[in-house]
N, C-alpha and C positions, 0 to 999 in steps of 0.2 A: 504494500500500500504506500503511495507517495506521501511525502511529508505535508503536502497542502493540496487543497482543492484547486484545480486548474482555473485560473481567472478567465480563461478563454472559453469556458463552458458556454454553449450557445444560449443567447438571451440573457446573459448575466454579466453585469459589471460588478466585480466583487467589492471594490472600494465604494462604489455608489450604494450597493446593498448595505454594507456595514454602516455607512453614515445615515442612509435613509431610513433604516428601521431602528435606529437608536442603539445599535450594538456597540457603538463607540461611546465611552464615557460612563458606563455603569459603575465602574470602580470608584469614581470620584465621590459620588454620593455615599456609597457604602463605606468608603474609607472614613468619611465624616462620621458615620454611625460608630465605627470602631474607635474613633478618637474620643467620642463621648463615652463609650463603654469604659475606656481607661480612666476617664475623669470620675466615673461613678464606682470605681473598683472597690472602694472602701465602704460604699453605702449599702442600703438594703438590696435584696435580690441577689446576693452572692456575686456582686460585680456586674450583673446584667444591666444593659442600658435601659434606664427607666423611661427614656424619651423626654424630649424637651420641645415645647411648643415654639414654633418659629415666630420671631417678632413680626408684628403687623401681618399675621397670617401668611407667612412666606413672601412678604412684600406686596401682596395683592389686596390686603384689607379684608373686611368682613364679607361674607356671602350675602347676597340679596336676590330677590326674584329677578330673573332675566327674561328679556323678550316680551312681546305682547301677550303670549300665552302664559308665561310665568311657570312653565313646567319644571324648570330647573332653578336651583339656587347657585349662583356663580359670583365671582368677584366683580366689582364695577369695571365696566369696559368690555366684558366678555358677552358674547351672544352665541346662539345655537340655532340649528335647524334639526328637525326630527324627520325621520324617513324610515322606510323598510319595515313598517309595522306589520305585525301578524295579521294575516288575512288579506292584505292588499295585493292586487294582481301583479304577478311578475310577467315576464315575457310569455306570450301565448295564453295568458289568462290564468295560469296556475296561481293559487293563493300562496302567499308567503307563509312558510311554516313558522311555528312558535318556538319559545324557549331559546331565545338568542343567547349565545355564550361566547367562547373564545373567538378571536378575530385578529387579522393582521392586514395592514395596508401596504400596497405596492404601487409603483408607477405603472400607469397604463399607456394607451396610445393617445396622441393628440392632446396631451396635457391632462388627461383624466387620471383618476386613481381607481385601483381595483381593490375592493375589500373582499376577503374570503372569510365567511362567517359561519360558525358552528351553530347547530340546533340540537339541544340536549333533550330530544324526544325519544320515546321508547316504543311501545306497541302501537299498532295501527298500520294502515297501508303505506307503503313507500310513496313518497311524494313525487317521484320521477322514475324514469327508466333510462338506462339499465340500473338495476338495484342489486346490492349484495344479498339482501334478504327482503323479499316482497312484503313481509309482515313487520318490518321495522321502519319506524317513522322518522328516525334521525338522519343526519347528514350535514351537508353544507350548501349555502347559496353564495353566489358571487354577485357583488354589486358594483356597478360602474358609476362613479361619482365625479361630477364636474366641480373642482374646488374654486374656480373663478365665479361661477354662478351659484355655488353652494346648493346644488340640487342633484338628485338622483337621476341618472340618465337611463340606466338599464339594470335589470336584475334577473337572475335565472338560477335554476338548480345546478349544482356542480358535483355533488356526491349524494347518493341516495341508498336507502336500505340498510343503514347502520343504526346503532343504538347509543343513546346518551353521549353524543359528541360534545364533550365538555370543553376541553381546551385543546392544545396542540402547540404548534409553533411554526414560524417561517423558516425556510431553508435558504442557504446561500446560493442555490442554483435556481431560484425562482419558482417555488412551490410552497404549498401549505400542507403540513402534516396534521391530520385530524385524528384525535384519539378517542376511543370508546371507553367511557368510564363505567365499565361493567366487565364481568367475567362470563355470566350466563347469557344464553340466547333465549329466544322465545320458543324454540323447539330444539330437540336434541340433534336434529340433522344439520343445523346451521350454527356453529359456534361463533361467539362474539368475544370481544376483549382485545381488539387489534388496533394497529395504526394503519391509516390509509393516506395516500398522497393525492393532492389535487394541484395540478399545474396552474399557475396564476393566469396563463393565457388560454386556458380551456374556455370554450364558448358554449358549453353545454355539459350535461352529466357525463363524467368520466367513467371508464370501466373500473368498477370498484374492486381493487386487488388488496387483500389483507397481507401485510408484511409480517408473516408468522415468525420469522427469525427474530423480530424485534420484541417478541414476547406476547403471551396471552395472559393479561392480568388487568386489574382495574386502573387503566391508564388515566392520566390527567394531562400533563404538559410535556413538551420537549424543548430542548435548547441545543443548538449545534455549534460546536467549535469549528469555525471556518478554516482554521489552519490545518486541521486533521480530518474533518468530516465526521468525527465521532458525535453520536447523538446521545444526549443525556435525557433520561426519562424519569418522570415522577409517578408515584402510585398513590391514589387517593383512597385510603382506608385507615382505620384506627391504628393498626400496626402496619407500617408500609416500609418499602425499601426504596433506595435511590439506585438507579440502574444506568448503565451505559451500553450502547450498541456500537461495536467497532465494525464498520462495514467492510466487506471484501473490496468494494470499489466505491470511493467517495462519489456522491451524487447519484449512485445507482443502488439504492437501498434494497430493492427487490432482488438483487443478486445474492443476498445473504450476508452473513457476518456472525459475530460472536456477541452474545448477551452476557453481561456481567453485573454483579451487585457490589455496591460499595461496602467495604469493611474497614474498621479502624485497626491499624497495624499493632500487633501484639496485645490487642484488647478485643478478643473475639466476642461476638454477639453484643456489641456495645449498644447501650440504650441512650439515645439523644433526647428523649421526650421530656425529661425533667432533670434537675440537678446539674445543669450546665453552667459554664462560666464563659461569658462573652469575651472574645479576643484571644482565647486559648487555642492555639493551633493543634489539630489532631492529624497525625500522619495517616495517610490513606493507602489502602491497597484494594485490588479488585479480585473477586472470586467468580469463577465461571458458573453459569447456569447451564447445566448439561441438557436439559429438556425445556427449551423456551416455549414450546407449544404443547403443553401436556393434554393428553386425551383423558381428561378427568373432570369430575364435577366439583372438585375442591378449588375454591377461589384462592386458596393459599398455596397452591401447588408450586408456583414459581417462587414466591416469597420464602417458603419453607426450604427449598433447595439452597437458596442463598444463606439462610440462617444456619442451616446445618454445617455450612462451611465457614461460619463466623461472621456473616454479614450483619451490618448495623441496622437498627430499627428506628424509624422516625414516626411522628404523629401526623398523619394526613398531609402528605406532600402535595402541593397544588401548583401554583404558578412557577414558571421557570423562565429565565432570560440569560443570554450570554452577553458579556461585555468586558472589554479590556483584559482578555486572557483568563476570565473566570466565569463560572456559572453560579447564578444566584437563584435560590429556591425559597418558596414560602412554605412553612409548616403551619397550617391553619390553626390547629389546636395544640401546638407544642408549647412547652414552657411550664413553669411551676404554677402559673395562674391559668393555664390552658387558653391563653388569649392569642398566641401566635409567636412564631419565631421567623427570622430571616437568616438563612445560611449561605455561606460562600464556599464553593469548591473551586480550588485553583489547581489545575493539572501541573504535574512535574514529570516531564518525560512521557513515556507511553504507558507506564504501569503504576505510577504513584500519584502523589499530590498531597494537598492538605485541605482539611475541612475546618471552617471557623464559624462560630456563632457570632453574627455581627449585630443582632438585635433580638431582644425578647421583651414582649409587652407585658406590663403588669397593671396597665390602666386602660380600661375599655373606652374611656373618653378620648384617648389619644389614638388607639388602634385596637381593633377587635377583629379577629378571624381574617387576616389578609389572604386573598385568593390569587387572582391574576395579577401580574406585575408587568410593567413596561418601563422603558427609559426614555426620557426626553432627548431628542437629537439636538435641541437648542442649548441645553445646559448640563446634561448628564444627571439631572435630578430624576427621582423615581416617582412613578404613579402606582399606587397600590389600590386595588379594588377590594372593598370589604364584602364579606358574606357572613355577617354576624346575626345576632338575635334581634336587633332593633332596626332603626333607620340607618341603613348603610350609606357610606360616602366614598367618594374618591379622595384618598389622602395623598398629599405630596410629601416628599422628603427632600430637604435641601442638601447641598453639597457639604454642609456642616452636620448633617444627621438630625436636623430639626424637623419635626412633623407639623403639617398644617392641613387644613380642610380646603379642598378645591371645588368639589361639586357635590350636590345632593339633590334628591327629588323634593319637590315642593308640594306633593300631593298627599302625603301620608302613606304612600305606597312603600312597603318595606321589602320589595322584591330585590333579589340579588343584582348587584352591578357587576358587569363582566366585560371582558374583551377590550380593555383600554389599549389604544395603539395610536401612534402619531403618523401623520402623512410623512413621506420621505423628506420634505423640506421643513418639517417641524411647525408648519403653520396651522394645521388642523389636528385636534385631538378627537378621536372617535371612541365611543364606548356604547355598551348595550345595557338595557334594562331587561332582565330575563322575562318577566311577566308584567304586562300583557305582551311583551315583545316589541321593543322600540330600539332603533339605533339613533344616536345623537352625534352631531358634528359641532365641535366647539371651536370658536376662534376668538382672538383678543390680543391684548398687549402682553405677550409671553415675556418679553424682556424686562417688564416692570418688576418681575419676581423671580422665583426660584425654578420655574419650568421653562 
């Protein structure tokens, strides 16, 4: 396997991809978090960063109703448009499916943007054909958006017949990896729990091919190291593993590879869920998963293989993002207070690396249940999507590790916020409200504050 993905891969400009999707600069914000961790080392929480509210709400000031409809609370100067609502007609009259979730934005043709959006639906008829399973209602839609006119131009199904497409991640070669957050199918003849690939330039439903070598388990998100093509995968369950897929050929994941699970060196079966100290590096090694596609009804089949070899356990790993040589992941219910953790994994060579807890929440008013994560291409600041028990928000994190509120619903709706992603030029922030299913595009004076 070569040392890096060929920047000449058709349809891909590697430098533009990295900058446009915010993969550059993630470490800046998270290094700020680690700096605050050290400052709190002698305080409560065994040295974990307790979180500090950013002055003047990250430089943006307080939230207020935005736009004539007032659906969102945003800082002064920001506005939004809403589109892609559940039930609205797509191309050909097909209704837009519901339960909008993970998403990424890519450059399209003639100045447009292409959004590939997951739909975390389960049973019911597939919303398009061809479908992986005609009894499964999940999948993806692709939306063509004009950022100059701030309007939706086109939308259509791009993956159908899958289940609970929760998150996933963009690839350096111009596609979206959509993950099934399930292990069981709707019938015994069609197994689920796989990763599927959707090219950004697809103009209709793709042939749905499960990448079985990447594992069959309760998938959540992926993040790809563009230097090696290694895919890092999160698992969303109470006791979860952190995996990596080392492909035989970068950018051609369907040709197979090796699935492995993270373990802490010389500390077999390490438990990261509680009792952790932020800023303490843990040396990492990787153990092989011998049977990544088990013919079993046991949803723990892959996880147990890794644990038997000494793999580490996490609490509900969800969002993942690559930036500045590291992968950052959210543990939604991790930590002594069960409010969430942010972890950094930094590779070292091909077989090792280090794992560091960079943030652990002990205050639900500052952060509760972080789920999806993205990085601002404008500043390197973070955007965290909450999926907690109350009114969820989009939280920002400054490059000094200070937390602030950026967006919230103004309707009393407590549905999950998901899929935050910036346009390649950093001018538009997109995100989803899962129910009733709406996509928002937000613009405003980003340079005024931390995003």
